[in-house]
C-alpha positions as CSV (number, residue, x, y, z in Angstrom):
1,M,-20.7,-41.7,29.3
2,E,-21.0,-38.3,30.3
3,N,-16.8,-37.7,28.7
4,E,-18.7,-39.4,25.9
5,I,-21.1,-36.8,25.1
6,R,-19.5,-34.1,26.2
7,I,-16.7,-36.0,23.5
8,D,-19.4,-36.5,21.1
9,E,-20.8,-32.3,21.5
10,I,-16.8,-31.2,20.9
11,K,-16.5,-33.1,18.5
12,E,-20.4,-31.5,16.4
13,K,-19.3,-28.0,16.7
14,I,-15.5,-28.2,15.4
15,F,-17.2,-30.5,12.4
16,T,-20.2,-28.2,12.0
17,R,-18.6,-24.9,12.3
18,R,-18.9,-22.9,8.9
19,P,-16.3,-20.3,8.2
20,D,-17.2,-17.0,8.7
21,L,-15.6,-15.9,5.7
22,V,-15.9,-18.1,2.1
23,I,-13.7,-15.9,-0.4
24,D,-13.8,-16.9,-3.8
25,R,-13.6,-16.4,-7.1
26,V,-9.9,-15.1,-6.7
27,P,-7.2,-15.8,-9.5
28,E,-5.1,-18.6,-9.4
29,K,-1.6,-16.8,-9.1
30,I,-3.5,-14.6,-6.7
31,R,-4.6,-17.7,-5.0
32,V,-1.3,-18.9,-4.4
33,M,1.0,-15.7,-3.5
34,F,-1.6,-15.5,-0.6
35,K,-1.2,-18.4,0.2
36,E,2.6,-19.2,0.4
37,L,2.8,-15.5,2.1
38,A,0.8,-17.2,5.0
39,K,3.2,-20.1,5.1
40,E,6.5,-18.6,4.7
41,D,5.6,-15.8,7.2
42,F,2.1,-16.3,9.5
43,C,2.6,-20.5,10.3
44,N,-0.8,-21.1,7.7
45,D,-2.5,-18.3,9.8
46,Y,-4.8,-17.4,6.7
47,G,-6.8,-15.0,9.6
48,M,-3.6,-12.3,10.6
49,T,-1.9,-13.3,7.2
50,L,-5.4,-11.2,5.4
51,K,-5.2,-8.3,8.6
52,F,-1.6,-7.8,7.8
53,L,-2.3,-7.2,4.5
54,V,-5.7,-4.6,4.8
55,D,-3.6,-2.3,8.3
56,F,-0.5,-2.1,5.6
57,Y,-2.9,-1.0,2.6
58,F,-4.8,1.4,4.6
59,G,-2.1,2.5,7.2
60,L,0.8,2.5,4.3
61,I,-1.0,2.6,0.4
62,P,-2.7,6.7,1.7
63,T,0.1,7.8,3.2
64,G,2.8,6.0,1.4
65,T,3.8,9.3,-0.5
66,E,4.6,11.2,2.1
67,H,8.0,10.0,2.3
68,M,8.4,10.5,-1.5
69,E,6.9,13.9,-0.7
70,L,9.9,14.7,1.8
71,R,12.4,13.8,-0.3
72,M,11.2,15.6,-3.3
73,V,11.2,18.5,-1.4
74,Q,14.8,17.6,-0.1
75,L,16.0,17.6,-3.4
76,E,14.8,20.6,-4.8
77,Q,16.1,22.7,-1.0
78,Q,19.7,20.2,-2.7
79,M,19.4,21.5,-6.4
80,I,18.9,25.2,-5.0
81,E,22.1,24.9,-3.3
82,L,23.6,24.1,-5.9
83,R,22.8,26.6,-8.1
84,Q,24.0,28.8,-6.3
85,S,27.2,27.3,-5.2
86,S,27.6,27.3,-9.1
87,D,26.4,31.4,-9.9
88,K,29.0,32.2,-6.1
89,K,31.6,29.9,-8.6
90,E,31.4,31.8,-12.0
91,D,31.3,34.9,-10.3
92,D,34.5,33.6,-8.3
93,D,36.1,32.6,-12.1
94,K,35.8,36.4,-13.4
95,T,39.0,37.7,-14.0
96,I,40.3,40.7,-11.8
97,K,40.2,43.4,-14.6
98,T,41.8,47.6,-13.3
99,N,41.0,50.7,-14.2
100,N,42.5,50.9,-17.7
101,G,41.2,47.8,-18.5
102,R,43.9,45.5,-18.3
103,E,43.5,42.1,-17.3
104,I,45.5,40.9,-14.3
105,G,45.0,37.5,-13.5
106,R,41.7,35.2,-12.0
107,N,40.5,34.8,-9.3
108,R,40.5,31.1,-7.5
């Protein structure tokens, strides 16, 4: 008898539990994508899926440009080095002239 009362209490708690979060007006395509992500990566755990997306948004999106800025600086440095080596090569390719103006060949 006591076990039946305890089971009934547990059933009541389970079936009367209201969700903590309800999200309405989600576009169908986004809802399907969210459910697929939850199913494939989080075993249908919507809470962990939402946590992942929030962590991704606040963790990556605001600071996501840092790696791009670093790469741009690196590319700019490479361009400067290429220009300098190109200028040096042009200097090396000039013809050698004697004092009387006669060309004696190219320096390679």
